[in-house]
MIFIDO-676188 format. One record per atom (N, C-alpha, C): residue number from 0; residue in one letter; atom name; z, x, y. Coordinates in steps of 0.2 Angstrom, whole numbers, plus 5000, padded with zeros to 4 digits. Each point is the difference from the previous one (the first is absolute). Example, Ala and Ser with C-alpha at 12.3 -4.5 7.8 and 13.67 -1.06 7.14 Angstrom:
! residues 2
@nr 0; rest A; atom N; c3 5039; c1 5066; c2 4972 $
@nr 0; rest A; atom CA; c3 5000; c1 4996; c2 5006 $
@nr 0; rest A; atom C; c3 5000; c1 5004; c2 5006 $
@nr 1; rest S; atom N; c3 4996; c1 4998; c2 5005 $
@nr 1; rest S; atom CA; c3 5001; c1 5004; c2 5006 $
@nr 1; rest S; atom C; c3 5003; c1 4996; c2 5005 $
END
This chain:
! residues 82
@nr 0; rest X; atom N; c3 5000; c1 5002; c2 4994 $
@nr 0; rest X; atom CA; c3 5000; c1 4997; c2 5009 $
@nr 0; rest X; atom C; c3 5002; c1 5005; c2 5007 $
@nr 1; rest X; atom N; c3 5002; c1 5009; c2 4995 $
@nr 1; rest X; atom CA; c3 4999; c1 5001; c2 5004 $
@nr 1; rest X; atom C; c3 4995; c1 5003; c2 5004 $
@nr 2; rest X; atom N; c3 4996; c1 5002; c2 4996 $
@nr 2; rest X; atom CA; c3 4992; c1 5000; c2 5000 $
@nr 2; rest X; atom C; c3 4997; c1 4997; c2 5006 $
@nr 3; rest X; atom N; c3 4997; c1 4995; c2 5000 $
@nr 3; rest X; atom CA; c3 5000; c1 4992; c2 5006 $
@nr 3; rest X; atom C; c3 5002; c1 5003; c2 5008 $
@nr 4; rest X; atom N; c3 5006; c1 5004; c2 5001 $
@nr 4; rest X; atom CA; c3 5002; c1 5002; c2 5005 $
@nr 4; rest X; atom C; c3 4998; c1 5007; c2 5002 $
@nr 5; rest X; atom N; c3 4995; c1 5003; c2 4999 $
@nr 5; rest X; atom CA; c3 4995; c1 5006; c2 4999 $
@nr 5; rest X; atom C; c3 4997; c1 5000; c2 5009 $
@nr 6; rest X; atom N; c3 5002; c1 5004; c2 5003 $
@nr 6; rest X; atom CA; c3 5000; c1 4999; c2 5006 $
@nr 6; rest X; atom C; c3 4992; c1 5008; c2 5000 $
@nr 7; rest X; atom N; c3 4996; c1 4995; c2 5002 $
@nr 7; rest X; atom CA; c3 4993; c1 5003; c2 4998 $
@nr 7; rest X; atom C; c3 4994; c1 5001; c2 5008 $
@nr 8; rest X; atom N; c3 5004; c1 5008; c2 5004 $
@nr 8; rest X; atom CA; c3 4996; c1 5007; c2 4997 $
@nr 8; rest X; atom C; c3 5008; c1 5000; c2 4999 $
@nr 9; rest X; atom N; c3 4999; c1 5008; c2 4993 $
@nr 9; rest X; atom CA; c3 5005; c1 5002; c2 4998 $
@nr 9; rest X; atom C; c3 5000; c1 5006; c2 5000 $
@nr 10; rest X; atom N; c3 5003; c1 5004; c2 5008 $
@nr 10; rest X; atom CA; c3 4998; c1 5008; c2 5001 $
@nr 10; rest X; atom C; c3 5008; c1 5000; c2 5000 $
@nr 11; rest X; atom N; c3 4999; c1 5007; c2 4999 $
@nr 11; rest X; atom CA; c3 5004; c1 5004; c2 4999 $
@nr 11; rest X; atom C; c3 5001; c1 5009; c2 5000 $
@nr 12; rest X; atom N; c3 5005; c1 5001; c2 5003 $
@nr 12; rest X; atom CA; c3 4998; c1 5008; c2 5003 $
@nr 12; rest X; atom C; c3 5001; c1 5003; c2 4992 $
@nr 13; rest X; atom N; c3 4995; c1 5006; c2 5000 $
@nr 13; rest X; atom CA; c3 5003; c1 5003; c2 4992 $
@nr 13; rest X; atom C; c3 5001; c1 5007; c2 5001 $
@nr 14; rest X; atom N; c3 4998; c1 5003; c2 5007 $
@nr 14; rest X; atom CA; c3 5004; c1 5007; c2 5002 $
@nr 14; rest X; atom C; c3 4997; c1 5003; c2 5006 $
@nr 15; rest X; atom N; c3 5004; c1 5003; c2 5001 $
@nr 15; rest X; atom CA; c3 4998; c1 5003; c2 5006 $
@nr 15; rest X; atom C; c3 5003; c1 5008; c2 5005 $
@nr 16; rest X; atom N; c3 4992; c1 5004; c2 5000 $
@nr 16; rest X; atom CA; c3 5002; c1 5007; c2 4999 $
@nr 16; rest X; atom C; c3 5004; c1 5003; c2 5005 $
@nr 17; rest X; atom N; c3 5007; c1 5001; c2 5000 $
@nr 17; rest X; atom CA; c3 5005; c1 5002; c2 5007 $
@nr 17; rest X; atom C; c3 4998; c1 5008; c2 5000 $
@nr 18; rest X; atom N; c3 5000; c1 5005; c2 4994 $
@nr 18; rest X; atom CA; c3 5000; c1 5004; c2 5004 $
@nr 18; rest X; atom C; c3 4992; c1 5003; c2 4996 $
@nr 19; rest X; atom N; c3 4996; c1 4995; c2 5002 $
@nr 19; rest X; atom CA; c3 4992; c1 5004; c2 5000 $
@nr 19; rest X; atom C; c3 4998; c1 4997; c2 5004 $
@nr 20; rest X; atom N; c3 4992; c1 4994; c2 5001 $
@nr 20; rest X; atom CA; c3 4998; c1 4998; c2 5004 $
@nr 20; rest X; atom C; c3 5001; c1 4994; c2 5004 $
@nr 21; rest X; atom N; c3 5007; c1 4996; c2 4997 $
@nr 21; rest X; atom CA; c3 5002; c1 4996; c2 5000 $
@nr 21; rest X; atom C; c3 4995; c1 4993; c2 4998 $
@nr 22; rest X; atom N; c3 4999; c1 5001; c2 5000 $
@nr 22; rest X; atom CA; c3 4996; c1 4991; c2 4996 $
@nr 22; rest X; atom C; c3 5006; c1 4996; c2 4998 $
@nr 23; rest X; atom N; c3 4999; c1 4995; c2 5002 $
@nr 23; rest X; atom CA; c3 5002; c1 4992; c2 4995 $
@nr 23; rest X; atom C; c3 4997; c1 4998; c2 4999 $
@nr 24; rest X; atom N; c3 5002; c1 4999; c2 4995 $
@nr 24; rest X; atom CA; c3 4994; c1 4999; c2 4990 $
@nr 24; rest X; atom C; c3 5004; c1 4990; c2 5002 $
@nr 25; rest X; atom N; c3 4994; c1 4996; c2 4998 $
@nr 25; rest X; atom CA; c3 5003; c1 4994; c2 4998 $
@nr 25; rest X; atom C; c3 4994; c1 4999; c2 4995 $
@nr 26; rest X; atom N; c3 5002; c1 4996; c2 5000 $
@nr 26; rest X; atom CA; c3 4995; c1 4995; c2 4989 $
@nr 26; rest X; atom C; c3 5001; c1 4993; c2 5004 $
@nr 27; rest X; atom N; c3 4993; c1 4996; c2 4995 $
@nr 27; rest X; atom CA; c3 5001; c1 4993; c2 5002 $
@nr 27; rest X; atom C; c3 4998; c1 4998; c2 4992 $
@nr 28; rest X; atom N; c3 5004; c1 4997; c2 4997 $
@nr 28; rest X; atom CA; c3 4999; c1 4999; c2 4994 $
@nr 28; rest X; atom C; c3 4996; c1 4991; c2 5001 $
@nr 29; rest X; atom N; c3 4993; c1 5003; c2 4998 $
@nr 29; rest X; atom CA; c3 4997; c1 4991; c2 5000 $
@nr 29; rest X; atom C; c3 5001; c1 4997; c2 4998 $
@nr 30; rest X; atom N; c3 5001; c1 4994; c2 4999 $
@nr 30; rest X; atom CA; c3 5002; c1 4994; c2 4997 $
@nr 30; rest X; atom C; c3 4996; c1 4998; c2 4996 $
@nr 31; rest X; atom N; c3 4997; c1 4996; c2 4995 $
@nr 31; rest X; atom CA; c3 4996; c1 4998; c2 4997 $
@nr 31; rest X; atom C; c3 4990; c1 5001; c2 5005 $
@nr 32; rest X; atom N; c3 4999; c1 5005; c2 5001 $
@nr 32; rest X; atom CA; c3 4999; c1 5004; c2 5003 $
@nr 32; rest X; atom C; c3 4995; c1 4999; c2 5007 $
@nr 33; rest X; atom N; c3 5005; c1 4999; c2 5004 $
@nr 33; rest X; atom CA; c3 5002; c1 4995; c2 5007 $
@nr 33; rest X; atom C; c3 5004; c1 5011; c2 5003 $
@nr 34; rest X; atom N; c3 4990; c1 5002; c2 5005 $
@nr 34; rest X; atom CA; c3 5002; c1 5005; c2 5003 $
@nr 34; rest X; atom C; c3 5002; c1 4998; c2 5007 $
@nr 35; rest X; atom N; c3 5000; c1 5005; c2 5003 $
@nr 35; rest X; atom CA; c3 5000; c1 5000; c2 5006 $
@nr 35; rest X; atom C; c3 4993; c1 4999; c2 5006 $
@nr 36; rest X; atom N; c3 5003; c1 4995; c2 5005 $
@nr 36; rest X; atom CA; c3 4994; c1 5000; c2 5005 $
@nr 36; rest X; atom C; c3 5000; c1 5007; c2 5001 $
@nr 37; rest X; atom N; c3 4993; c1 5002; c2 5001 $
@nr 37; rest X; atom CA; c3 4999; c1 5006; c2 4999 $
@nr 37; rest X; atom C; c3 5001; c1 5003; c2 5010 $
@nr 38; rest X; atom N; c3 4996; c1 4994; c2 5006 $
@nr 38; rest X; atom CA; c3 5007; c1 5000; c2 5006 $
@nr 38; rest X; atom C; c3 5003; c1 4999; c2 5001 $
@nr 39; rest X; atom N; c3 5003; c1 4998; c2 4995 $
@nr 39; rest X; atom CA; c3 5011; c1 4999; c2 5003 $
@nr 39; rest X; atom C; c3 5002; c1 5005; c2 4999 $
@nr 40; rest X; atom N; c3 4999; c1 5000; c2 4994 $
@nr 40; rest X; atom CA; c3 5003; c1 5010; c2 4997 $
@nr 40; rest X; atom C; c3 4998; c1 5003; c2 5003 $
@nr 41; rest X; atom N; c3 4993; c1 5003; c2 5003 $
@nr 41; rest X; atom CA; c3 4999; c1 5005; c2 5003 $
@nr 41; rest X; atom C; c3 5005; c1 4998; c2 5007 $
@nr 42; rest X; atom N; c3 5001; c1 4995; c2 5001 $
@nr 42; rest X; atom CA; c3 5002; c1 4999; c2 5012 $
@nr 42; rest X; atom C; c3 5009; c1 5002; c2 4997 $
@nr 43; rest X; atom N; c3 5002; c1 4997; c2 4995 $
@nr 43; rest X; atom CA; c3 5008; c1 5002; c2 4997 $
@nr 43; rest X; atom C; c3 5002; c1 5006; c2 4999 $
@nr 44; rest X; atom N; c3 4994; c1 5005; c2 4998 $
@nr 44; rest X; atom CA; c3 5002; c1 5007; c2 4994 $
@nr 44; rest X; atom C; c3 4999; c1 5003; c2 5009 $
@nr 45; rest X; atom N; c3 4996; c1 4998; c2 5004 $
@nr 45; rest X; atom CA; c3 4999; c1 5006; c2 5005 $
@nr 45; rest X; atom C; c3 5005; c1 4998; c2 5008 $
@nr 46; rest X; atom N; c3 5001; c1 4994; c2 4998 $
@nr 46; rest X; atom CA; c3 5009; c1 4999; c2 5003 $
@nr 46; rest X; atom C; c3 5005; c1 5005; c2 4997 $
@nr 47; rest X; atom N; c3 5001; c1 4999; c2 4995 $
@nr 47; rest X; atom CA; c3 5005; c1 5003; c2 4995 $
@nr 47; rest X; atom C; c3 4996; c1 5008; c2 5003 $
@nr 48; rest X; atom N; c3 4996; c1 5001; c2 4998 $
@nr 48; rest X; atom CA; c3 4998; c1 5009; c2 5003 $
@nr 48; rest X; atom C; c3 5003; c1 5002; c2 5006 $
@nr 49; rest X; atom N; c3 4999; c1 4994; c2 5003 $
@nr 49; rest X; atom CA; c3 5004; c1 5002; c2 5010 $
@nr 49; rest X; atom C; c3 5005; c1 4999; c2 5001 $
@nr 50; rest X; atom N; c3 5000; c1 4997; c2 4997 $
@nr 50; rest X; atom CA; c3 5010; c1 5002; c2 4997 $
@nr 50; rest X; atom C; c3 5005; c1 5003; c2 5000 $
@nr 51; rest X; atom N; c3 4998; c1 5003; c2 4993 $
@nr 51; rest X; atom CA; c3 5004; c1 5006; c2 4995 $
@nr 51; rest X; atom C; c3 4996; c1 5005; c2 5005 $
@nr 52; rest X; atom N; c3 4994; c1 5001; c2 5002 $
@nr 52; rest X; atom CA; c3 4996; c1 5006; c2 5004 $
@nr 52; rest X; atom C; c3 4998; c1 5007; c2 4995 $
@nr 53; rest X; atom N; c3 4998; c1 4995; c2 4993 $
@nr 53; rest X; atom CA; c3 5002; c1 5005; c2 4995 $
@nr 53; rest X; atom C; c3 4992; c1 4996; c2 4996 $
@nr 54; rest X; atom N; c3 4995; c1 5003; c2 4995 $
@nr 54; rest X; atom CA; c3 4997; c1 4996; c2 4995 $
@nr 54; rest X; atom C; c3 5002; c1 4996; c2 4996 $
@nr 55; rest X; atom N; c3 4999; c1 4992; c2 4998 $
@nr 55; rest X; atom CA; c3 5003; c1 4995; c2 4998 $
@nr 55; rest X; atom C; c3 4994; c1 5000; c2 4993 $
@nr 56; rest X; atom N; c3 5001; c1 4998; c2 4993 $
@nr 56; rest X; atom CA; c3 4996; c1 4998; c2 4997 $
@nr 56; rest X; atom C; c3 5000; c1 4996; c2 4998 $
@nr 57; rest X; atom N; c3 4996; c1 4996; c2 4995 $
@nr 57; rest X; atom CA; c3 5003; c1 4995; c2 4998 $
@nr 57; rest X; atom C; c3 4994; c1 4996; c2 4991 $
@nr 58; rest X; atom N; c3 5004; c1 5000; c2 4993 $
@nr 58; rest X; atom CA; c3 4997; c1 5001; c2 4998 $
@nr 58; rest X; atom C; c3 4997; c1 4994; c2 4997 $
@nr 59; rest X; atom N; c3 4997; c1 4997; c2 4997 $
@nr 59; rest X; atom CA; c3 4999; c1 4993; c2 4997 $
@nr 59; rest X; atom C; c3 4999; c1 4998; c2 4995 $
@nr 60; rest X; atom N; c3 5005; c1 4999; c2 4994 $
@nr 60; rest X; atom CA; c3 4999; c1 5001; c2 4990 $
@nr 60; rest X; atom C; c3 5002; c1 4991; c2 4998 $
@nr 61; rest X; atom N; c3 4996; c1 5001; c2 4996 $
@nr 61; rest X; atom CA; c3 4999; c1 4991; c2 4996 $
@nr 61; rest X; atom C; c3 5008; c1 5002; c2 4993 $
@nr 62; rest X; atom N; c3 5001; c1 4995; c2 4999 $
@nr 62; rest X; atom CA; c3 5002; c1 4998; c2 4995 $
@nr 62; rest X; atom C; c3 5002; c1 5011; c2 4993 $
@nr 63; rest X; atom N; c3 4994; c1 4999; c2 4997 $
@nr 63; rest X; atom CA; c3 5001; c1 5008; c2 4998 $
@nr 63; rest X; atom C; c3 4998; c1 5004; c2 5004 $
@nr 64; rest X; atom N; c3 5003; c1 5002; c2 5006 $
@nr 64; rest X; atom CA; c3 5000; c1 5005; c2 5004 $
@nr 64; rest X; atom C; c3 4995; c1 5004; c2 5001 $
@nr 65; rest X; atom N; c3 4994; c1 4996; c2 5001 $
@nr 65; rest X; atom CA; c3 4996; c1 5003; c2 5001 $
@nr 65; rest X; atom C; c3 4996; c1 4999; c2 5007 $
@nr 66; rest X; atom N; c3 4998; c1 5006; c2 5006 $
@nr 66; rest X; atom CA; c3 5000; c1 5000; c2 5005 $
@nr 66; rest X; atom C; c3 4995; c1 4996; c2 4999 $
@nr 67; rest X; atom N; c3 5001; c1 4996; c2 5008 $
@nr 67; rest X; atom CA; c3 4992; c1 4995; c2 5003 $
@nr 67; rest X; atom C; c3 4999; c1 5003; c2 5004 $
@nr 68; rest X; atom N; c3 5005; c1 5000; c2 5005 $
@nr 68; rest X; atom CA; c3 4998; c1 5002; c2 5007 $
@nr 68; rest X; atom C; c3 5004; c1 5005; c2 5002 $
@nr 69; rest X; atom N; c3 4999; c1 5005; c2 5004 $
@nr 69; rest X; atom CA; c3 5002; c1 5005; c2 5004 $
@nr 69; rest X; atom C; c3 5000; c1 5001; c2 5007 $
@nr 70; rest X; atom N; c3 5003; c1 5001; c2 5003 $
@nr 70; rest X; atom CA; c3 5001; c1 5001; c2 5008 $
@nr 70; rest X; atom C; c3 5005; c1 5005; c2 5001 $
@nr 71; rest X; atom N; c3 4997; c1 5002; c2 5006 $
@nr 71; rest X; atom CA; c3 5004; c1 5010; c2 5002 $
@nr 71; rest X; atom C; c3 5000; c1 4996; c2 5008 $
@nr 72; rest X; atom N; c3 5005; c1 4997; c2 5006 $
@nr 72; rest X; atom CA; c3 4997; c1 4999; c2 5007 $
@nr 72; rest X; atom C; c3 5005; c1 5010; c2 5003 $
@nr 73; rest X; atom N; c3 4995; c1 5000; c2 5006 $
@nr 73; rest X; atom CA; c3 5006; c1 5007; c2 5003 $
@nr 73; rest X; atom C; c3 5003; c1 4995; c2 5005 $
@nr 74; rest X; atom N; c3 5001; c1 5006; c2 5004 $
@nr 74; rest X; atom CA; c3 5004; c1 4996; c2 5008 $
@nr 74; rest X; atom C; c3 4996; c1 5000; c2 5005 $
@nr 75; rest X; atom N; c3 4999; c1 4994; c2 5003 $
@nr 75; rest X; atom CA; c3 4996; c1 5004; c2 5005 $
@nr 75; rest X; atom C; c3 5003; c1 5003; c2 5005 $
@nr 76; rest X; atom N; c3 4996; c1 5004; c2 5003 $
@nr 76; rest X; atom CA; c3 5005; c1 5005; c2 5006 $
@nr 76; rest X; atom C; c3 4996; c1 4998; c2 5009 $
@nr 77; rest X; atom N; c3 5008; c1 4998; c2 4999 $
@nr 77; rest X; atom CA; c3 5001; c1 4998; c2 5007 $
@nr 77; rest X; atom C; c3 5000; c1 5005; c2 5009 $
@nr 78; rest X; atom N; c3 4997; c1 4998; c2 5004 $
@nr 78; rest X; atom CA; c3 4996; c1 5002; c2 5006 $
@nr 78; rest X; atom C; c3 5009; c1 5004; c2 5004 $
@nr 79; rest X; atom N; c3 4996; c1 5007; c2 5002 $
@nr 79; rest X; atom CA; c3 5009; c1 5001; c2 5002 $
@nr 79; rest X; atom C; c3 4999; c1 4995; c2 5009 $
@nr 80; rest X; atom N; c3 5008; c1 4997; c2 5000 $
@nr 80; rest X; atom CA; c3 5000; c1 4997; c2 5007 $
@nr 80; rest X; atom C; c3 4998; c1 5005; c2 5001 $
@nr 81; rest X; atom N; c3 4999; c1 4999; c2 5006 $
@nr 81; rest X; atom CA; c3 4999; c1 5009; c2 5008 $
@nr 81; rest X; atom C; c3 5005; c1 4997; c2 5003 $
END
């Protein structure tokens, strides 16, 4: 019964390389083949990368852990205020 209350998308932080490039790594488990909307995913990840100030990656996987899609976004550089 609890499965009917699962909220999709199921996105979790799986790793962050604090000793190296500081990349934040996320994982989306696509339920019943429902992948993220690419435009929305890129917008949200771009915003997250800008906030984090380092690269953010997200891997979408199916129930068998097969990679369906991978995104990597770099933070935008902001022009220095004069």
